[in-house]
PDB file of N, CA, C and O in Angstrom:
ATOM      1  N   UNK A   1       0.837  -1.190   0.000  1.00  0.00           N
ATOM      2  CA  UNK A   1       0.000   0.000   0.000  1.00  0.00           C
ATOM      3  C   UNK A   1       0.883   1.255   0.000  1.00  0.00           C
ATOM      4  O   UNK A   1       1.891   1.316   0.703  1.00  0.00           O
ATOM      5  N   UNK A   2       0.496   2.227  -0.780  1.00  0.00           N
ATOM      6  CA  UNK A   2       1.286   3.459  -0.909  1.00  0.00           C
ATOM      7  C   UNK A   2       1.131   4.334   0.337  1.00  0.00           C
ATOM      8  O   UNK A   2       0.136   4.255   1.058  1.00  0.00           O
ATOM      9  N   UNK A   3       2.143   5.165   0.565  1.00  0.00           N
ATOM     10  CA  UNK A   3       2.102   6.081   1.707  1.00  0.00           C
ATOM     11  C   UNK A   3       1.097   7.198   1.457  1.00  0.00           C
ATOM     12  O   UNK A   3       0.979   7.706   0.341  1.00  0.00           O
ATOM     13  N   UNK A   4       0.376   7.574   2.508  1.00  0.00           N
ATOM     14  CA  UNK A   4      -0.600   8.653   2.400  1.00  0.00           C
ATOM     15  C   UNK A   4       0.109  10.004   2.371  1.00  0.00           C
ATOM     16  O   UNK A   4      -0.273  10.903   1.622  1.00  0.00           O
ATOM     17  N   UNK A   5       1.153  10.134   3.203  1.00  0.00           N
ATOM     18  CA  UNK A   5       1.945  11.359   3.282  1.00  0.00           C
ATOM     19  C   UNK A   5       3.389  11.024   2.924  1.00  0.00           C
ATOM     20  O   UNK A   5       3.857   9.920   3.206  1.00  0.00           O
ATOM     21  N   UNK A   6       4.095  11.961   2.308  1.00  0.00           N
ATOM     22  CA  UNK A   6       5.507  11.728   1.997  1.00  0.00           C
ATOM     23  C   UNK A   6       6.325  11.797   3.288  1.00  0.00           C
ATOM     24  O   UNK A   6       5.876  12.365   4.284  1.00  0.00           O
ATOM     25  N   UNK A   7       7.508  11.224   3.266  1.00  0.00           N
ATOM     26  CA  UNK A   7       8.376  11.245   4.451  1.00  0.00           C
ATOM     27  C   UNK A   7       8.761  12.671   4.826  1.00  0.00           C
ATOM     28  O   UNK A   7       8.848  13.013   6.006  1.00  0.00           O
ATOM     29  N   UNK A   8       8.989  13.492   3.816  1.00  0.00           N
ATOM     30  CA  UNK A   8       9.377  14.875   4.083  1.00  0.00           C
ATOM     31  C   UNK A   8       8.214  15.674   4.684  1.00  0.00           C
ATOM     32  O   UNK A   8       8.431  16.621   5.441  1.00  0.00           O
ATOM     33  N   UNK A   9       6.970  15.285   4.341  1.00  0.00           N
ATOM     34  CA  UNK A   9       5.807  15.952   4.927  1.00  0.00           C
ATOM     35  C   UNK A   9       5.707  15.620   6.408  1.00  0.00           C
ATOM     36  O   UNK A   9       5.360  16.474   7.224  1.00  0.00           O
ATOM     37  N   UNK A  10       6.015  14.365   6.750  1.00  0.00           N
ATOM     38  CA  UNK A  10       5.969  13.990   8.168  1.00  0.00           C
ATOM     39  C   UNK A  10       7.087  14.677   8.955  1.00  0.00           C
ATOM     40  O   UNK A  10       6.951  14.902  10.157  1.00  0.00           O
ATOM     41  N   UNK A  11       8.184  15.008   8.284  1.00  0.00           N
ATOM     42  CA  UNK A  11       9.267  15.759   8.932  1.00  0.00           C
ATOM     43  C   UNK A  11       8.779  17.175   9.271  1.00  0.00           C
ATOM     44  O   UNK A  11       9.121  17.722  10.319  1.00  0.00           O
ATOM     45  N   UNK A  12       7.977  17.761   8.371  1.00  0.00           N
ATOM     46  CA  UNK A  12       7.426  19.099   8.615  1.00  0.00           C
ATOM     47  C   UNK A  12       6.486  19.085   9.821  1.00  0.00           C
ATOM     48  O   UNK A  12       6.489  20.008  10.635  1.00  0.00           O
ATOM     49  N   UNK A  13       5.683  18.022   9.923  1.00  0.00           N
ATOM     50  CA  UNK A  13       4.770  17.889  11.060  1.00  0.00           C
ATOM     51  C   UNK A  13       5.581  17.729  12.341  1.00  0.00           C
ATOM     52  O   UNK A  13       5.272  18.334  13.367  1.00  0.00           O
ATOM     53  N   UNK A  14       6.621  16.906  12.265  1.00  0.00           N
ATOM     54  CA  UNK A  14       7.493  16.677  13.413  1.00  0.00           C
ATOM     55  C   UNK A  14       8.118  17.996  13.886  1.00  0.00           C
ATOM     56  O   UNK A  14       8.186  18.266  15.085  1.00  0.00           O
ATOM     57  N   UNK A  15       8.567  18.800  12.939  1.00  0.00           N
ATOM     58  CA  UNK A  15       9.177  20.092  13.251  1.00  0.00           C
ATOM     59  C   UNK A  15       8.176  21.005  13.959  1.00  0.00           C
ATOM     60  O   UNK A  15       8.518  21.688  14.925  1.00  0.00           O
ATOM     61  N   UNK A  16       6.925  21.008  13.463  1.00  0.00           N
ATOM     62  CA  UNK A  16       5.878  21.834  14.074  1.00  0.00           C
ATOM     63  C   UNK A  16       5.571  21.361  15.495  1.00  0.00           C
ATOM     64  O   UNK A  16       5.330  22.175  16.387  1.00  0.00           O
ATOM     65  N   UNK A  17       5.580  20.038  15.702  1.00  0.00           N
ATOM     66  CA  UNK A  17       5.306  19.485  17.032  1.00  0.00           C
ATOM     67  C   UNK A  17       6.410  19.892  18.021  1.00  0.00           C
ATOM     68  O   UNK A  17       6.130  20.213  19.177  1.00  0.00           O
ATOM     69  N   UNK A  18       7.638  19.875  17.564  1.00  0.00           N
ATOM     70  CA  UNK A  18       8.757  20.267  18.441  1.00  0.00           C
ATOM     71  C   UNK A  18       8.660  21.744  18.808  1.00  0.00           C
ATOM     72  O   UNK A  18       8.905  22.131  19.951  1.00  0.00           O
ATOM     73  N   UNK A  19       8.296  22.571  17.808  1.00  0.00           N
ATOM     74  CA  UNK A  19       8.137  24.003  18.059  1.00  0.00           C
ATOM     75  C   UNK A  19       7.039  24.245  19.088  1.00  0.00           C
ATOM     76  O   UNK A  19       7.160  25.115  19.951  1.00  0.00           O
ATOM     77  N   UNK A  20       5.952  23.454  18.983  1.00  0.00           N
ATOM     78  CA  UNK A  20       4.835  23.581  19.923  1.00  0.00           C
ATOM     79  C   UNK A  20       5.304  23.246  21.340  1.00  0.00           C
ATOM     80  O   UNK A  20       4.957  23.936  22.299  1.00  0.00           O
ATOM     81  N   UNK A  21       6.092  22.184  21.456  1.00  0.00           N
ATOM     82  CA  UNK A  21       6.589  21.767  22.774  1.00  0.00           C
ATOM     83  C   UNK A  21       7.457  22.846  23.416  1.00  0.00           C
ATOM     84  O   UNK A  21       7.431  23.045  24.631  1.00  0.00           O
ATOM     85  N   UNK A  22       8.229  23.541  22.570  1.00  0.00           N
ATOM     86  CA  UNK A  22       9.095  24.614  23.070  1.00  0.00           C
ATOM     87  C   UNK A  22       8.319  25.901  23.314  1.00  0.00           C
ATOM     88  O   UNK A  22       8.832  26.836  23.930  1.00  0.00           O
ATOM     89  N   UNK A  23       7.077  25.946  22.828  1.00  0.00           N
ATOM     90  CA  UNK A  23       6.247  27.141  23.001  1.00  0.00           C
ATOM     91  C   UNK A  23       6.543  28.215  21.983  1.00  0.00           C
ATOM     92  O   UNK A  23       6.268  29.391  22.223  1.00  0.00           O
ATOM     93  N   UNK A  24       7.107  27.826  20.833  1.00  0.00           N
ATOM     94  CA  UNK A  24       7.497  28.798  19.805  1.00  0.00           C
ATOM     95  C   UNK A  24       6.565  28.783  18.591  1.00  0.00           C
ATOM     96  O   UNK A  24       6.719  29.605  17.688  1.00  0.00           O
ATOM     97  N   UNK A  25       5.602  27.857  18.560  1.00  0.00           N
ATOM     98  CA  UNK A  25       4.718  27.742  17.405  1.00  0.00           C
ATOM     99  C   UNK A  25       3.580  28.740  17.518  1.00  0.00           C
ATOM    100  O   UNK A  25       2.864  28.767  18.519  1.00  0.00           O
ATOM    101  N   UNK A  26       3.415  29.559  16.489  1.00  0.00           N
ATOM    102  CA  UNK A  26       2.377  30.590  16.479  1.00  0.00           C
ATOM    103  C   UNK A  26       1.349  30.267  15.406  1.00  0.00           C
ATOM    104  O   UNK A  26       1.683  29.693  14.370  1.00  0.00           O
ATOM    105  N   UNK A  27       0.101  30.638  15.655  1.00  0.00           N
ATOM    106  CA  UNK A  27      -0.940  30.439  14.651  1.00  0.00           C
ATOM    107  C   UNK A  27      -0.836  31.559  13.622  1.00  0.00           C
ATOM    108  O   UNK A  27      -0.267  32.616  13.894  1.00  0.00           O
ATOM    109  N   UNK A  28      -1.383  31.319  12.456  1.00  0.00           N
ATOM    110  CA  UNK A  28      -1.222  32.234  11.333  1.00  0.00           C
ATOM    111  C   UNK A  28      -1.777  33.621  11.533  1.00  0.00           C
ATOM    112  O   UNK A  28      -1.019  34.590  11.574  1.00  0.00           O
ATOM    113  N   UNK A  29      -3.092  33.741  11.660  1.00  0.00           N
ATOM    114  CA  UNK A  29      -3.708  35.062  11.679  1.00  0.00           C
ATOM    115  C   UNK A  29      -3.490  35.822  12.972  1.00  0.00           C
ATOM    116  O   UNK A  29      -2.990  36.947  12.970  1.00  0.00           O
ATOM    117  N   UNK A  30      -3.870  35.197  14.076  1.00  0.00           N
ATOM    118  CA  UNK A  30      -3.823  35.919  15.348  1.00  0.00           C
ATOM    119  C   UNK A  30      -2.417  36.011  15.913  1.00  0.00           C
ATOM    120  O   UNK A  30      -2.108  36.939  16.661  1.00  0.00           O
ATOM    121  N   UNK A  31      -1.561  35.055  15.560  1.00  0.00           N
ATOM    122  CA  UNK A  31      -0.201  35.054  16.072  1.00  0.00           C
ATOM    123  C   UNK A  31      -0.097  34.553  17.500  1.00  0.00           C
ATOM    124  O   UNK A  31       0.931  34.720  18.155  1.00  0.00           O
ATOM    125  N   UNK A  32      -1.194  33.925  17.987  1.00  0.00           N
ATOM    126  CA  UNK A  32      -1.182  33.382  19.348  1.00  0.00           C
ATOM    127  C   UNK A  32      -0.368  32.098  19.386  1.00  0.00           C
ATOM    128  O   UNK A  32      -0.216  31.419  18.371  1.00  0.00           O
ATOM    129  N   UNK A  33       0.153  31.771  20.562  1.00  0.00           N
ATOM    130  CA  UNK A  33       0.926  30.548  20.734  1.00  0.00           C
ATOM    131  C   UNK A  33      -0.008  29.347  20.670  1.00  0.00           C
ATOM    132  O   UNK A  33      -1.057  29.326  21.314  1.00  0.00           O
ATOM    133  N   UNK A  34       0.385  28.352  19.889  1.00  0.00           N
ATOM    134  CA  UNK A  34      -0.426  27.149  19.717  1.00  0.00           C
ATOM    135  C   UNK A  34      -0.150  26.198  20.872  1.00  0.00           C
ATOM    136  O   UNK A  34       1.003  25.898  21.182  1.00  0.00           O
ATOM    137  N   UNK A  35      -1.228  25.724  21.510  1.00  0.00           N
ATOM    138  CA  UNK A  35      -1.094  24.771  22.607  1.00  0.00           C
ATOM    139  C   UNK A  35      -1.664  23.409  22.228  1.00  0.00           C
ATOM    140  O   UNK A  35      -1.280  22.391  22.805  1.00  0.00           O
ATOM    141  N   UNK A  36      -2.563  23.386  21.279  1.00  0.00           N
ATOM    142  CA  UNK A  36      -3.244  22.157  20.876  1.00  0.00           C
ATOM    143  C   UNK A  36      -2.370  21.292  19.979  1.00  0.00           C
ATOM    144  O   UNK A  36      -1.727  21.785  19.052  1.00  0.00           O
ATOM    145  N   UNK A  37      -2.358  19.984  20.271  1.00  0.00           N
ATOM    146  CA  UNK A  37      -1.589  19.015  19.478  1.00  0.00           C
ATOM    147  C   UNK A  37      -2.155  18.920  18.061  1.00  0.00           C
ATOM    148  O   UNK A  37      -1.408  18.877  17.084  1.00  0.00           O
ATOM    149  N   UNK A  38      -3.475  18.889  17.966  1.00  0.00           N
ATOM    150  CA  UNK A  38      -4.136  18.782  16.659  1.00  0.00           C
ATOM    151  C   UNK A  38      -3.839  19.992  15.778  1.00  0.00           C
ATOM    152  O   UNK A  38      -3.622  19.862  14.573  1.00  0.00           O
ATOM    153  N   UNK A  39      -3.832  21.168  16.399  1.00  0.00           N
ATOM    154  CA  UNK A  39      -3.567  22.384  15.646  1.00  0.00           C
ATOM    155  C   UNK A  39      -2.122  22.404  15.144  1.00  0.00           C
ATOM    156  O   UNK A  39      -1.850  22.884  14.043  1.00  0.00           O
ATOM    157  N   UNK A  40      -1.204  21.886  15.948  1.00  0.00           N
ATOM    158  CA  UNK A  40       0.207  21.816  15.547  1.00  0.00           C
ATOM    159  C   UNK A  40       0.367  20.898  14.339  1.00  0.00           C
ATOM    160  O   UNK A  40       1.124  21.211  13.420  1.00  0.00           O
ATOM    161  N   UNK A  41      -0.336  19.774  14.334  1.00  0.00           N
ATOM    162  CA  UNK A  41      -0.291  18.846  13.204  1.00  0.00           C
ATOM    163  C   UNK A  41      -0.851  19.520  11.953  1.00  0.00           C
ATOM    164  O   UNK A  41      -0.287  19.394  10.866  1.00  0.00           O
ATOM    165  N   UNK A  42      -1.962  20.236  12.115  1.00  0.00           N
ATOM    166  CA  UNK A  42      -2.582  20.937  10.984  1.00  0.00           C
ATOM    167  C   UNK A  42      -1.641  21.976  10.388  1.00  0.00           C
ATOM    168  O   UNK A  42      -1.576  22.128   9.168  1.00  0.00           O
ATOM    169  N   UNK A  43      -0.918  22.686  11.235  1.00  0.00           N
ATOM    170  CA  UNK A  43       0.035  23.699  10.767  1.00  0.00           C
ATOM    171  C   UNK A  43       1.174  23.029  10.001  1.00  0.00           C
ATOM    172  O   UNK A  43       1.589  23.513   8.948  1.00  0.00           O
ATOM    173  N   UNK A  44       1.677  21.913  10.534  1.00  0.00           N
ATOM    174  CA  UNK A  44       2.751  21.163   9.867  1.00  0.00           C
ATOM    175  C   UNK A  44       2.336  20.667   8.496  1.00  0.00           C
ATOM    176  O   UNK A  44       3.106  20.756   7.540  1.00  0.00           O
ATOM    177  N   UNK A  45       1.111  20.142   8.396  1.00  0.00           N
ATOM    178  CA  UNK A  45       0.611  19.646   7.104  1.00  0.00           C
ATOM    179  C   UNK A  45       0.392  20.794   6.131  1.00  0.00           C
ATOM    180  O   UNK A  45       0.648  20.662   4.934  1.00  0.00           O
ATOM    181  N   UNK A  46      -0.081  21.914   6.649  1.00  0.00           N
ATOM    182  CA  UNK A  46      -0.301  23.089   5.811  1.00  0.00           C
ATOM    183  C   UNK A  46       1.019  23.593   5.213  1.00  0.00           C
ATOM    184  O   UNK A  46       1.082  23.958   4.039  1.00  0.00           O
ATOM    185  N   UNK A  47       2.066  23.607   6.039  1.00  0.00           N
ATOM    186  CA  UNK A  47       3.391  24.030   5.549  1.00  0.00           C
ATOM    187  C   UNK A  47       3.898  23.069   4.480  1.00  0.00           C
ATOM    188  O   UNK A  47       4.495  23.491   3.489  1.00  0.00           O
ATOM    189  N   UNK A  48       3.656  21.762   4.686  1.00  0.00           N
ATOM    190  CA  UNK A  48       4.076  20.756   3.709  1.00  0.00           C
ATOM    191  C   UNK A  48       3.338  20.955   2.382  1.00  0.00           C
ATOM    192  O   UNK A  48       3.924  20.824   1.307  1.00  0.00           O
ATOM    193  N   UNK A  49       2.043  21.272   2.475  1.00  0.00           N
ATOM    194  CA  UNK A  49       1.251  21.524   1.256  1.00  0.00           C
ATOM    195  C   UNK A  49       1.812  22.710   0.479  1.00  0.00           C
ATOM    196  O   UNK A  49       1.925  22.666  -0.746  1.00  0.00           O
ATOM    197  N   UNK A  50       2.162  23.766   1.202  1.00  0.00           N
ATOM    198  CA  UNK A  50       2.702  24.972   0.559  1.00  0.00           C
ATOM    199  C   UNK A  50       4.007  24.680  -0.172  1.00  0.00           C
ATOM    200  O   UNK A  50       4.302  25.288  -1.201  1.00  0.00           O
ATOM    201  N   UNK A  51       4.794  23.731   0.375  1.00  0.00           N
ATOM    202  CA  UNK A  51       6.065  23.355  -0.252  1.00  0.00           C
ATOM    203  C   UNK A  51       5.864  22.379  -1.403  1.00  0.00           C
ATOM    204  O   UNK A  51       6.818  22.045  -2.106  1.00  0.00           O
ATOM    205  N   UNK A  52       4.629  21.916  -1.603  1.00  0.00           N
ATOM    206  CA  UNK A  52       4.322  21.016  -2.724  1.00  0.00           C
ATOM    207  C   UNK A  52       4.624  19.557  -2.447  1.00  0.00           C
ATOM    208  O   UNK A  52       4.851  18.786  -3.379  1.00  0.00           O
ATOM    209  N   UNK A  53       4.631  19.165  -1.181  1.00  0.00           N
ATOM    210  CA  UNK A  53       4.908  17.777  -0.832  1.00  0.00           C
ATOM    211  C   UNK A  53       3.636  16.933  -0.931  1.00  0.00           C
ATOM    212  O   UNK A  53       2.527  17.460  -1.024  1.00  0.00           O
ATOM    213  N   UNK A  54       3.825  15.604  -0.908  1.00  0.00           N
ATOM    214  CA  UNK A  54       2.681  14.704  -1.069  1.00  0.00           C
ATOM    215  C   UNK A  54       1.864  14.653   0.222  1.00  0.00           C
ATOM    216  O   UNK A  54       2.216  13.959   1.176  1.00  0.00           O
ATOM    217  N   UNK A  55       0.761  15.408   0.223  1.00  0.00           N
ATOM    218  CA  UNK A  55      -0.162  15.459   1.349  1.00  0.00           C
ATOM    219  C   UNK A  55      -1.570  15.473   0.770  1.00  0.00           C
ATOM    220  O   UNK A  55      -1.840  16.252  -0.144  1.00  0.00           O
ATOM    221  N   UNK A  56      -2.488  14.625   1.277  1.00  0.00           N
ATOM    222  CA  UNK A  56      -3.858  14.650   0.755  1.00  0.00           C
ATOM    223  C   UNK A  56      -4.506  16.020   0.929  1.00  0.00           C
ATOM    224  O   UNK A  56      -4.122  16.793   1.806  1.00  0.00           O
ATOM    225  N   UNK A  57      -5.488  16.307   0.087  1.00  0.00           N
ATOM    226  CA  UNK A  57      -6.183  17.586   0.148  1.00  0.00           C
ATOM    227  C   UNK A  57      -6.935  17.716   1.467  1.00  0.00           C
ATOM    228  O   UNK A  57      -7.294  16.725   2.103  1.00  0.00           O
ATOM    229  N   UNK A  58      -7.165  18.978   1.860  1.00  0.00           N
ATOM    230  CA  UNK A  58      -7.919  19.241   3.084  1.00  0.00           C
ATOM    231  C   UNK A  58      -9.356  18.795   2.893  1.00  0.00           C
ATOM    232  O   UNK A  58      -9.919  18.935   1.808  1.00  0.00           O
ATOM    233  N   UNK A  59      -9.952  18.252   3.958  1.00  0.00           N
ATOM    234  CA  UNK A  59     -11.371  17.890   3.896  1.00  0.00           C
ATOM    235  C   UNK A  59     -12.175  19.167   4.026  1.00  0.00           C
ATOM    236  O   UNK A  59     -11.912  19.986   4.906  1.00  0.00           O
ATOM    237  N   UNK A  60     -13.148  19.338   3.160  1.00  0.00           N
ATOM    238  CA  UNK A  60     -13.973  20.550   3.212  1.00  0.00           C
ATOM    239  C   UNK A  60     -15.349  20.205   3.766  1.00  0.00           C
ATOM    240  O   UNK A  60     -15.678  19.034   3.955  1.00  0.00           O
ATOM    241  N   UNK A  61     -16.140  21.225   4.021  1.00  0.00           N
ATOM    242  CA  UNK A  61     -17.490  21.003   4.523  1.00  0.00           C
ATOM    243  C   UNK A  61     -17.521  20.757   6.018  1.00  0.00           C
ATOM    244  O   UNK A  61     -18.424  20.090   6.525  1.00  0.00           O
ATOM    245  N   UNK A  62     -16.541  21.291   6.721  1.00  0.00           N
ATOM    246  CA  UNK A  62     -16.499  21.118   8.165  1.00  0.00           C
ATOM    247  C   UNK A  62     -17.497  22.020   8.861  1.00  0.00           C
ATOM    248  O   UNK A  62     -18.232  22.761   8.207  1.00  0.00           O
ATOM    249  N   UNK A  63     -17.527  21.964  10.152  1.00  0.00           N
ATOM    250  CA  UNK A  63     -18.417  22.817  10.926  1.00  0.00           C
ATOM    251  C   UNK A  63     -19.703  22.110  11.278  1.00  0.00           C
ATOM    252  O   UNK A  63     -19.874  20.922  11.005  1.00  0.00           O
ATOM    253  N   UNK A  64     -20.606  22.856  11.888  1.00  0.00           N
ATOM    254  CA  UNK A  64     -21.858  22.265  12.329  1.00  0.00           C
ATOM    255  C   UNK A  64     -22.844  22.139  11.194  1.00  0.00           C
ATOM    256  O   UNK A  64     -22.934  23.005  10.324  1.00  0.00           O
ATOM    257  N   UNK A  65     -23.579  21.053  11.218  1.00  0.00           N
ATOM    258  CA  UNK A  65     -24.627  20.862  10.207  1.00  0.00           C
ATOM    259  C   UNK A  65     -25.942  21.252  10.830  1.00  0.00           C
ATOM    260  O   UNK A  65     -26.231  20.890  11.971  1.00  0.00           O
ATOM    261  N   UNK A  66     -26.736  21.986  10.092  1.00  0.00           N
ATOM    262  CA  UNK A  66     -28.039  22.403  10.606  1.00  0.00           C
ATOM    263  C   UNK A  66     -29.103  21.480  10.043  1.00  0.00           C
ATOM    264  O   UNK A  66     -28.886  20.767   9.063  1.00  0.00           O
ATOM    265  N   UNK A  67     -30.252  21.513  10.688  1.00  0.00           N
ATOM    266  CA  UNK A  67     -31.369  20.651  10.281  1.00  0.00           C
ATOM    267  C   UNK A  67     -31.905  21.022   8.909  1.00  0.00           C
ATOM    268  O   UNK A  67     -32.295  20.147   8.137  1.00  0.00           O
ATOM    269  N   UNK A  68     -31.926  22.283   8.608  1.00  0.00           N
ATOM    270  CA  UNK A  68     -32.454  22.734   7.321  1.00  0.00           C
ATOM    271  C   UNK A  68     -33.973  22.674   7.294  1.00  0.00           C
ATOM    272  O   UNK A  68     -34.580  21.749   7.836  1.00  0.00           O
ATOM    273  N   UNK A  69     -34.565  23.642   6.675  1.00  0.00           N
ATOM    274  CA  UNK A  69     -36.041  23.652   6.595  1.00  0.00           C
ATOM    275  C   UNK A  69     -36.659  24.215   7.860  1.00  0.00           C
ATOM    276  O   UNK A  69     -35.969  24.596   8.806  1.00  0.00           O
ATOM    277  N   UNK A  70     -37.999  24.254   7.844  1.00  0.00           N
ATOM    278  CA  UNK A  70     -38.723  24.822   8.985  1.00  0.00           C
ATOM    279  C   UNK A  70     -38.985  23.754  10.038  1.00  0.00           C
ATOM    280  O   UNK A  70     -39.094  22.566   9.734  1.00  0.00           O
ATOM    281  N   UNK A  71     -39.084  24.206  11.277  1.00  0.00           N
ATOM    282  CA  UNK A  71     -39.410  23.286  12.364  1.00  0.00           C
ATOM    283  C   UNK A  71     -40.916  22.995  12.334  1.00  0.00           C
ATOM    284  O   UNK A  71     -41.745  23.866  12.069  1.00  0.00           O
ATOM    285  N   UNK A  72     -41.218  21.750  12.615  1.00  0.00           N
ATOM    286  CA  UNK A  72     -42.642  21.374  12.701  1.00  0.00           C
ATOM    287  C   UNK A  72     -43.104  21.555  14.118  1.00  0.00           C
ATOM    288  O   UNK A  72     -42.428  21.124  15.052  1.00  0.00           O
ATOM    289  N   UNK A  73     -44.252  22.191  14.301  1.00  0.00           N
ATOM    290  CA  UNK A  73     -44.752  22.391  15.668  1.00  0.00           C
ATOM    291  C   UNK A  73     -45.996  21.597  15.956  1.00  0.00           C
ATOM    292  O   UNK A  73     -46.529  21.664  17.063  1.00  0.00           O
TER     293      UNK A  73
END
């Protein structure tokens, strides 16, 4: 079975995780220090994507799903 992520992409994630542990990883827009493990992984994958490494596309359609339509009373 083929690899989902390239080895160099996982190195980028690893680098982001180390930065998070040291307290040096900042989020993009707000510039706040990242504390979440999941957010650190997302930042690492995003950097790998920007460099053109083999990383699957981001899943879209996130967020809350609403019921849609009118409520029946």
